[in-house]
C-alpha positions as CSV (number, residue, x, y, z in Angstrom):
1,X,5.8,-56.8,-60.2
2,X,6.7,-54.2,-57.6
3,X,3.6,-52.9,-55.7
4,X,2.7,-49.2,-55.9
5,X,3.7,-47.0,-52.9
6,X,1.5,-44.0,-52.2
7,X,4.4,-42.3,-50.3
8,X,6.7,-42.4,-53.3
9,X,7.0,-39.7,-55.9
10,X,4.1,-39.8,-58.4
11,X,6.6,-40.1,-61.2
12,X,10.4,-40.7,-61.0
13,X,12.7,-40.8,-64.0
14,X,16.3,-41.9,-63.1
15,X,18.9,-41.6,-65.8
16,X,16.5,-42.5,-68.7
17,X,18.1,-42.8,-72.1
18,X,16.4,-43.8,-75.4
19,X,17.8,-44.3,-78.8
20,X,16.3,-44.4,-82.3
21,X,19.0,-46.0,-84.3
22,X,22.2,-44.1,-83.4
23,X,20.3,-41.0,-82.3
24,X,19.6,-40.4,-78.7
25,X,16.1,-39.0,-78.3
26,X,16.3,-39.0,-74.5
27,X,19.6,-38.4,-72.8
28,X,20.1,-39.3,-69.2
29,X,16.8,-37.7,-68.1
30,X,16.3,-37.5,-64.3
31,X,13.5,-35.9,-62.2
32,X,10.9,-36.6,-59.6
33,X,7.3,-35.4,-59.6
34,X,5.5,-35.2,-56.3
35,X,1.9,-36.2,-56.0
36,X,-0.5,-33.4,-57.2
37,X,2.1,-31.4,-59.1
38,X,1.4,-30.0,-62.5
39,X,4.4,-30.2,-64.8
40,X,4.7,-28.6,-68.2
41,X,7.2,-30.2,-70.6
42,X,8.4,-27.5,-73.0
43,X,10.9,-27.4,-75.8
44,X,11.2,-27.1,-79.6
45,X,9.9,-29.7,-82.0
46,X,12.0,-32.8,-81.8
47,X,13.1,-32.1,-78.3
48,X,11.8,-35.5,-77.0
49,X,8.6,-34.2,-75.1
50,X,6.2,-36.8,-76.6
51,X,8.8,-39.6,-76.3
52,X,9.2,-38.8,-72.6
53,X,5.5,-39.1,-72.0
54,X,5.2,-42.3,-74.0
55,X,8.0,-43.9,-72.1
56,X,6.3,-43.2,-68.8
57,X,3.5,-45.5,-69.7
58,X,5.7,-47.9,-71.7
59,X,4.2,-47.1,-75.1
60,X,7.9,-46.9,-75.9
61,X,10.8,-48.9,-74.4
62,X,13.9,-47.3,-72.9
63,X,17.5,-48.2,-73.4
64,X,18.9,-47.1,-70.0
65,X,17.7,-45.9,-66.6
66,X,14.5,-46.6,-64.8
67,X,11.0,-45.1,-64.6
68,X,8.7,-45.4,-61.6
69,X,5.1,-44.4,-61.0
70,X,4.2,-44.4,-57.3
71,X,7.3,-46.4,-56.6
72,X,6.5,-49.1,-59.1
73,X,9.1,-49.8,-61.8
74,X,7.3,-49.4,-65.1
75,X,7.6,-51.9,-67.9
76,X,10.4,-54.0,-66.4
77,X,11.4,-56.2,-63.5
78,X,14.9,-56.3,-62.0
79,X,16.8,-59.5,-62.4
80,X,20.2,-58.9,-60.8
81,X,21.7,-56.0,-62.6
82,X,19.5,-56.5,-65.6
83,X,16.0,-55.1,-66.5
84,X,13.7,-57.7,-68.1
85,X,10.6,-56.4,-69.9
86,X,7.3,-57.4,-68.3
87,X,4.8,-59.5,-70.2
88,X,2.1,-57.5,-72.0
89,X,-0.6,-58.4,-69.4
90,X,1.5,-57.0,-66.5
91,X,2.3,-53.8,-68.5
92,X,-1.5,-53.4,-69.2
93,X,-2.1,-53.6,-65.5
94,X,0.4,-50.8,-64.9
95,X,-1.1,-48.6,-67.5
96,X,-4.5,-48.6,-65.7
97,X,-3.0,-46.1,-63.3
98,X,-1.5,-43.9,-66.0
99,X,-4.0,-41.8,-67.9
100,X,-2.9,-40.7,-71.4
101,X,-4.5,-38.1,-73.6
102,X,-3.3,-37.7,-77.1
103,X,-3.5,-34.8,-79.5
104,X,-5.7,-36.9,-81.9
105,X,-8.5,-37.7,-79.5
106,X,-8.7,-41.4,-80.5
107,X,-12.4,-41.8,-79.6
108,X,-14.5,-44.7,-80.9
109,X,-16.6,-43.2,-83.7
110,X,-19.3,-45.9,-83.7
111,X,-20.5,-45.5,-80.1
112,X,-21.8,-42.5,-78.2
113,X,-19.9,-40.1,-76.0
114,X,-21.0,-41.8,-72.7
115,X,-20.3,-45.2,-74.1
116,X,-16.7,-44.1,-75.0
117,X,-16.2,-43.1,-71.3
118,X,-17.9,-46.3,-70.0
119,X,-15.8,-48.7,-72.2
120,X,-12.7,-48.8,-70.0
121,X,-14.4,-49.2,-66.6
122,X,-16.6,-52.0,-68.0
123,X,-14.1,-53.9,-70.1
124,X,-11.0,-53.4,-68.0
125,X,-12.1,-52.6,-64.5
126,X,-15.1,-55.0,-64.5
127,X,-17.7,-52.4,-63.5
128,X,-21.4,-53.0,-64.1
129,X,-23.0,-50.9,-66.8
130,X,-25.0,-49.0,-64.1
131,X,-21.7,-48.2,-62.2
132,X,-19.9,-47.2,-65.3
133,X,-22.8,-45.0,-66.6
134,X,-23.0,-43.1,-63.3
135,X,-19.2,-42.5,-63.3
136,X,-19.2,-41.5,-67.0
137,X,-22.0,-39.0,-66.5
138,X,-20.2,-37.5,-63.4
139,X,-17.0,-37.1,-65.5
140,X,-18.7,-35.6,-68.5
141,X,-20.3,-33.1,-66.1
142,X,-16.8,-32.4,-64.8
143,X,-15.6,-31.5,-68.3
144,X,-18.8,-29.6,-69.1
145,X,-20.3,-32.1,-71.5
146,X,-23.0,-33.9,-69.7
147,X,-25.6,-32.7,-72.2
148,X,-23.6,-34.4,-75.0
149,X,-23.7,-37.9,-73.4
150,X,-25.9,-39.5,-76.1
151,X,-24.4,-37.9,-79.2
152,X,-21.6,-39.5,-81.4
153,X,-18.1,-38.1,-81.6
154,X,-18.5,-36.8,-85.1
155,X,-21.2,-34.5,-83.9
156,X,-18.8,-32.7,-81.6
157,X,-16.2,-30.0,-82.1
158,X,-12.6,-30.8,-81.8
159,X,-12.4,-29.2,-78.4
160,X,-15.4,-31.2,-77.2
161,X,-13.9,-34.4,-78.4
162,X,-10.7,-33.7,-76.5
163,X,-12.7,-33.0,-73.4
164,X,-14.4,-36.4,-73.8
165,X,-10.9,-38.0,-74.2
166,X,-10.0,-36.4,-70.9
167,X,-13.1,-37.8,-69.2
168,X,-12.4,-41.2,-70.7
169,X,-8.9,-41.2,-69.3
170,X,-10.2,-40.1,-65.9
171,X,-12.7,-43.0,-65.9
172,X,-9.8,-45.4,-65.3
173,X,-9.1,-43.6,-62.0
174,X,-5.4,-43.0,-62.8
175,X,-2.8,-41.9,-60.3
176,X,-1.2,-39.6,-62.9
177,X,-2.3,-38.1,-66.2
178,X,-0.1,-37.5,-69.2
179,X,-1.3,-35.1,-71.8
180,X,0.6,-35.0,-75.1
181,X,0.0,-31.7,-77.0
182,X,-3.7,-31.8,-76.0
183,X,-4.5,-28.5,-77.9
184,X,-2.2,-28.7,-80.9
185,X,-4.9,-29.9,-83.3
186,X,-7.4,-27.2,-82.2
187,X,-8.0,-23.6,-83.2
188,X,-7.5,-21.0,-80.4
189,X,-11.1,-20.8,-79.4
190,X,-11.5,-24.5,-79.0
191,X,-8.1,-24.7,-77.2
192,X,-9.5,-22.6,-74.5
193,X,-12.2,-25.2,-73.8
194,X,-9.6,-27.9,-73.3
195,X,-7.4,-25.6,-71.2
196,X,-10.3,-24.9,-68.9
197,X,-10.9,-28.7,-68.5
198,X,-7.2,-29.3,-67.7
199,X,-7.2,-26.3,-65.3
200,X,-10.0,-28.1,-63.4
201,X,-7.9,-31.2,-63.2
202,X,-5.1,-29.1,-61.7
203,X,-7.6,-27.6,-59.1
204,X,-8.6,-31.2,-58.2
205,X,-5.0,-32.1,-57.3
206,X,-4.4,-34.7,-60.0
207,X,-0.7,-35.2,-60.9
208,X,-0.3,-33.9,-64.5
209,X,2.5,-33.9,-67.0
210,X,1.6,-31.9,-70.1
211,X,3.8,-31.8,-73.2
212,X,2.7,-28.6,-74.9
213,X,3.5,-25.6,-77.2
214,X,0.7,-23.7,-75.5
215,X,2.5,-21.3,-73.3
216,X,-0.6,-20.4,-71.3
217,X,-0.9,-24.0,-70.1
218,X,2.6,-23.8,-68.7
219,X,2.6,-20.2,-67.5
220,X,-0.8,-19.9,-65.9
221,X,-1.1,-23.0,-63.8
222,X,1.8,-25.4,-64.0
223,X,3.8,-25.6,-60.9
224,X,7.0,-26.4,-62.7
225,X,8.6,-26.5,-66.2
226,X,10.9,-29.1,-67.7
227,X,12.5,-27.6,-70.7
228,X,14.1,-30.1,-73.2
229,X,16.4,-29.7,-76.2
230,X,17.6,-32.6,-78.3
231,X,16.4,-35.1,-75.7
232,X,18.3,-33.4,-72.9
233,X,16.6,-31.8,-69.8
234,X,18.3,-28.4,-69.8
235,X,16.1,-26.6,-67.2
236,X,13.9,-27.9,-64.4
237,X,12.5,-25.0,-62.5
238,X,9.3,-23.5,-61.0
239,X,7.2,-22.2,-63.8
240,X,7.2,-18.6,-62.7
241,X,11.0,-18.6,-62.4
242,X,11.4,-20.3,-65.8
243,X,9.3,-17.6,-67.5
244,X,10.7,-14.7,-65.6
245,X,14.4,-15.5,-65.5
246,X,15.3,-18.4,-67.9
247,X,18.9,-19.5,-67.3
248,X,19.8,-21.4,-70.5
249,X,20.3,-19.6,-73.8
250,X,18.0,-22.0,-75.6
251,X,15.3,-21.3,-73.1
252,X,15.6,-17.6,-73.7
253,X,15.5,-18.2,-77.5
254,X,12.4,-20.4,-77.2
255,X,10.5,-18.0,-75.0
256,X,11.4,-15.1,-77.3
257,X,10.0,-17.0,-80.3
258,X,6.8,-17.8,-78.4
259,X,6.2,-14.1,-77.6
260,X,7.1,-14.4,-73.9
261,X,9.0,-11.6,-72.2
262,X,12.1,-13.5,-71.2
263,X,14.7,-11.8,-69.1
264,X,18.2,-11.7,-70.6
265,X,20.2,-11.3,-67.4
């Protein structure tokens, strides 16, 4: 397994293609993400946004191209001109450095909030309970939920549960964080809680890729927008430029439907 390289792009996709049956859900997708950059992945439903994120941490396999995180080839090893899928144990090691937050929270209901955050560091990283508890409390403080450490997930609002999910992902000390529609299951008020937690991650300089329909996530603090249609990356631009002067007709249509004042020139 190729070692990580701190001087490499945080994420690199090179010609990545994925099929479901005869349908291409990712089409020759190529981009680099420098360390510390916040990237919003936008596009209509079915554009391939979630699939793109799931391929980065090898929750889904790819049919062509390569994906690297900190210079490490993800999910495969090279054997001549072929890519051979890594054993599950090696893929699990790679995933430790790739935090993933889903729209459905996925918290363990039978244990408390702090125990949810402690689980990975204890079971995967081998930390003592004392170490893990100190880290978990620090992270819950960071997402504004230290006072909820000893309650159970079903006693929290949806926004609070999503903030716990963010803390749990951070507990594994990932080099990149992937957030898949993190506010889509929440009403607008609760969404703002989660947006503020993500905003703090951006201030902290964590590399973020966020698939979202929440335009404020992309417009207000993403450095860059990847806009996808039918599995194809059709715009890759600084966020301000994308919102002010979208180049592609599909980008203009998308922004118009979401209430953004897209230029037509």
